[in-house]
One Martini backbone bead per residue (centre of mass of N, CA, C, O) as a GRO file, in nm:
protein
  186
    1MET     BB    1  19.014  25.481   3.725
    2THR     BB    2  18.770  25.649   3.815
    3PHE     BB    3  18.581  25.556   3.594
    4THR     BB    4  18.562  25.258   3.678
    5GLY     BB    5  18.451  25.311   3.962
    6SER     BB    6  18.195  25.457   3.864
    7LYS     BB    7  18.089  25.226   3.692
    8VAL     BB    8  18.063  25.022   3.922
    9LEU     BB    9  17.880  25.193   4.100
   10SER     BB   10  17.652  25.226   3.889
   11THR     BB   11  17.595  24.923   3.859
   12LYS     BB   12  17.512  24.874   4.151
   13PHE     BB   13  17.272  25.072   4.155
   14LEU     BB   14  17.120  24.944   3.920
   15THR     BB   15  17.089  24.664   4.043
   16ALA     BB   16  16.940  24.756   4.299
   17GLY     BB   17  16.701  24.887   4.150
   18VAL     BB   18  16.599  24.636   4.000
   19LEU     BB   19  16.559  24.463   4.250
   20GLY     BB   20  16.355  24.650   4.389
   21LEU     BB   21  16.138  24.632   4.163
   22ALA     BB   22  16.100  24.327   4.173
   23ILE     BB   23  16.004  24.313   4.467
   24ALA     BB   24  15.762  24.503   4.437
   25GLY     BB   25  15.616  24.333   4.223
   26LEU     BB   26  15.581  24.080   4.396
   27ALA     BB   27  15.414  24.213   4.621
   28LEU     BB   28  15.173  24.288   4.442
   29VAL     BB   29  15.103  24.002   4.354
   30ALA     BB   30  15.077  23.871   4.640
   31CYS     BB   31  14.868  24.112   4.752
   32GLY     BB   32  14.703  24.267   4.575
   33ASP     BB   33  14.620  24.594   4.447
   34GLY     BB   34  14.357  24.493   4.273
   35GLY     BB   35  14.280  24.361   3.986
   36GLY     BB   36  14.002  24.197   4.106
   37ALA     BB   37  13.867  24.028   3.904
   38ALA     BB   38  13.627  23.836   3.821
   39SER     BB   39  13.530  23.487   3.777
   40PRO     BB   40  13.313  23.387   3.592
   41GLU     BB   41  13.132  23.165   3.479
   42GLY     BB   42  13.355  23.033   3.246
   43GLY     BB   43  13.613  23.235   3.253
   44GLY     BB   44  13.898  23.075   3.334
   45LYS     BB   45  14.081  23.221   3.567
   46HIS     BB   46  13.995  22.976   3.758
   47PRO     BB   47  13.985  22.636   3.832
   48LEU     BB   48  13.720  22.651   4.033
   49VAL     BB   49  13.537  22.751   3.832
   50GLY     BB   50  13.256  22.528   3.827
   51ASN     BB   51  13.350  22.387   4.091
   52PRO     BB   52  13.391  22.226   4.361
   53ALA     BB   53  13.436  22.296   4.676
   54PRO     BB   54  13.662  22.255   4.894
   55ALA     BB   55  13.714  22.104   5.174
   56PHE     BB   56  13.674  22.227   5.523
   57ASP     BB   57  13.826  22.264   5.856
   58VAL     BB   58  13.797  22.542   6.093
   59GLU     BB   59  13.902  22.707   6.362
   60SER     BB   60  13.829  22.972   6.531
   61LEU     BB   61  14.008  23.265   6.677
   62ASN     BB   62  13.716  23.449   6.742
   63GLY     BB   63  13.465  23.273   6.863
   64GLN     BB   64  13.289  23.135   6.592
   65GLY     BB   65  13.379  22.862   6.551
   66LYS     BB   66  13.326  22.639   6.310
   67ALA     BB   67  13.449  22.602   5.980
   68SER     BB   68  13.239  22.460   5.707
   69MET     BB   69  13.123  22.333   5.420
   70ASP     BB   70  12.935  22.113   5.534
   71LYS     BB   71  12.778  22.302   5.735
   72TRP     BB   72  12.695  22.501   5.463
   73LYS     BB   73  12.495  22.359   5.323
   74GLY     BB   74  12.273  22.559   5.123
   75LYS     BB   75  12.479  22.800   5.114
   76VAL     BB   76  12.621  23.089   5.079
   77VAL     BB   77  12.981  23.132   5.027
   78TYR     BB   78  13.251  23.328   5.174
   79VAL     BB   79  13.594  23.301   5.082
   80ASP     BB   80  13.882  23.435   5.262
   81PHE     BB   81  14.206  23.510   5.175
   82TRP     BB   82  14.463  23.606   5.413
   83ALA     BB   83  14.672  23.864   5.585
   84THR     BB   84  14.831  24.067   5.815
   85TRP     BB   85  15.037  24.194   5.581
   86CYS     BB   86  14.788  24.287   5.412
   87GLU     BB   87  14.676  24.581   5.297
   88PRO     BB   88  14.402  24.518   5.142
   89CYS     BB   89  14.273  24.364   5.387
   90LYS     BB   90  14.214  24.623   5.554
   91LYS     BB   91  13.988  24.715   5.346
   92SER     BB   92  13.806  24.452   5.313
   93PHE     BB   93  13.692  24.372   5.594
   94PRO     BB   94  13.465  24.587   5.636
   95LYS     BB   95  13.312  24.499   5.374
   96ILE     BB   96  13.257  24.208   5.452
   97GLN     BB   97  13.098  24.274   5.708
   98GLU     BB   98  12.866  24.421   5.570
   99ILE     BB   99  12.768  24.174   5.413
  100PHE     BB  100  12.729  23.983   5.652
  101THR     BB  101  12.515  24.158   5.793
  102LYS     BB  102  12.306  24.192   5.559
  103TYR     BB  103  12.314  23.844   5.508
  104LYS     BB  104  12.230  23.723   5.755
  105GLY     BB  105  12.136  23.375   5.713
  106GLN     BB  106  12.218  23.354   5.389
  107ILE     BB  107  12.522  23.365   5.469
  108GLU     BB  108  12.869  23.276   5.464
  109VAL     BB  109  13.175  23.362   5.644
  110VAL     BB  110  13.536  23.329   5.577
  111GLY     BB  111  13.860  23.367   5.722
  112ILE     BB  112  14.181  23.271   5.583
  113SER     BB  113  14.484  23.240   5.712
  114GLU     BB  114  14.834  23.270   5.566
  115ASP     BB  115  14.996  23.268   5.799
  116ASP     BB  116  15.268  23.122   5.963
  117GLU     BB  117  15.120  23.235   6.215
  118ASN     BB  118  14.860  23.281   6.476
  119THR     BB  119  14.952  23.555   6.537
  120GLY     BB  120  14.719  23.834   6.516
  121ILE     BB  121  14.440  23.748   6.405
  122LYS     BB  122  14.234  23.844   6.613
  123GLU     BB  123  14.335  24.142   6.616
  124PHE     BB  124  14.278  24.205   6.324
  125GLY     BB  125  13.974  24.159   6.337
  126GLU     BB  126  13.919  24.375   6.551
  127GLN     BB  127  14.046  24.623   6.402
  128PHE     BB  128  13.853  24.545   6.120
  129GLY     BB  129  13.553  24.421   6.216
  130ALA     BB  130  13.543  24.107   6.251
  131LYS     BB  131  13.258  23.861   6.296
  132PHE     BB  132  13.370  23.648   6.142
  133PRO     BB  133  13.533  23.377   6.082
  134LEU     BB  134  13.878  23.302   6.191
  135GLY     BB  135  14.124  23.124   6.033
  136TRP     BB  136  14.398  22.883   6.028
  137ASP     BB  137  14.642  22.768   5.781
  138LYS     BB  138  14.799  22.517   5.874
  139GLY     BB  139  15.030  22.438   5.626
  140LYS     BB  140  14.847  22.517   5.370
  141GLU     BB  141  14.609  22.307   5.297
  142ILE     BB  142  14.377  22.481   5.190
  143ALA     BB  143  14.531  22.640   4.971
  144ALA     BB  144  14.608  22.394   4.797
  145LYS     BB  145  14.302  22.360   4.704
  146TRP     BB  146  14.220  22.674   4.628
  147GLN     BB  147  14.438  22.868   4.501
  148PRO     BB  148  14.552  23.135   4.596
  149LYS     BB  149  14.712  23.403   4.401
  150SER     BB  150  14.641  23.608   4.635
  151MET     BB  151  14.627  23.901   4.847
  152PRO     BB  152  14.346  23.873   4.838
  153ALA     BB  153  14.119  23.583   4.819
  154SER     BB  154  13.797  23.521   4.669
  155PHE     BB  155  13.501  23.306   4.722
  156VAL     BB  156  13.201  23.218   4.551
  157VAL     BB  157  12.947  23.005   4.680
  158ASP     BB  158  12.700  22.806   4.622
  159LYS     BB  159  12.438  22.601   4.739
  160GLN     BB  160  12.591  22.347   4.585
  161GLY     BB  161  12.919  22.401   4.612
  162VAL     BB  162  12.996  22.609   4.383
  163VAL     BB  163  13.222  22.788   4.217
  164ARG     BB  164  13.152  23.120   4.071
  165PHE     BB  165  13.360  23.325   4.217
  166VAL     BB  166  13.665  23.529   4.171
  167HIS     BB  167  13.896  23.723   4.379
  168LEU     BB  168  14.189  23.914   4.303
  169GLY     BB  169  14.224  24.100   4.531
  170TYR     BB  170  14.173  24.465   4.597
  171HIS     BB  171  13.921  24.719   4.536
  172ASP     BB  172  13.758  24.987   4.538
  173GLY     BB  173  13.411  24.884   4.512
  174GLU     BB  174  13.395  24.562   4.496
  175GLU     BB  175  13.150  24.503   4.685
  176ALA     BB  176  12.927  24.546   4.471
  177GLU     BB  177  12.998  24.298   4.300
  178ILE     BB  178  12.976  24.088   4.525
  179GLU     BB  179  12.683  24.143   4.600
  180LYS     BB  180  12.565  24.075   4.324
  181GLU     BB  181  12.659  23.781   4.324
  182ILE     BB  182  12.516  23.689   4.578
  183LYS     BB  183  12.224  23.764   4.489
  184SER     BB  184  12.230  23.562   4.239
  185LEU     BB  185  12.242  23.302   4.460
  186LEU     BB  186  11.973  23.333   4.653
   0.00000   0.00000   0.00000
């Protein structure tokens, strides 16, 4: 009888452990732990690569005005989908800001929050140094068009409005690759 109880208890712990690993795996996929290789033109890793960037208009929550693909025609645009709960986003924001500062006037950058509510977005930007527009994707309508497959997910759009590169997730040092891509489009 004790053996059966121990076996049941062991099975419960095993099930809980497997469930915990599955949840952790999903969190890494959803938030993107790194593995954020770019999808170069024709790379086929993301359906938007080589296609026109979907239009959007979003009001910034950090006083930077309206962000719009139409407004930025003729410029290279870096579109970053992120969330306040995303740990890699905390690392990527200062790097995005460095690129924005270095190429100010030549590129536009927008961060589009995929949070369920708009609270904390402005504060997140302040905490991690974002001076570029931060918008909130209420109802996830923008994401439905852009299809970010992880957080963060970033898209580099050329002057003709075509998505040329996509980065899923973020890993240290990736900003050098992003900068190289941006420079190739200027």
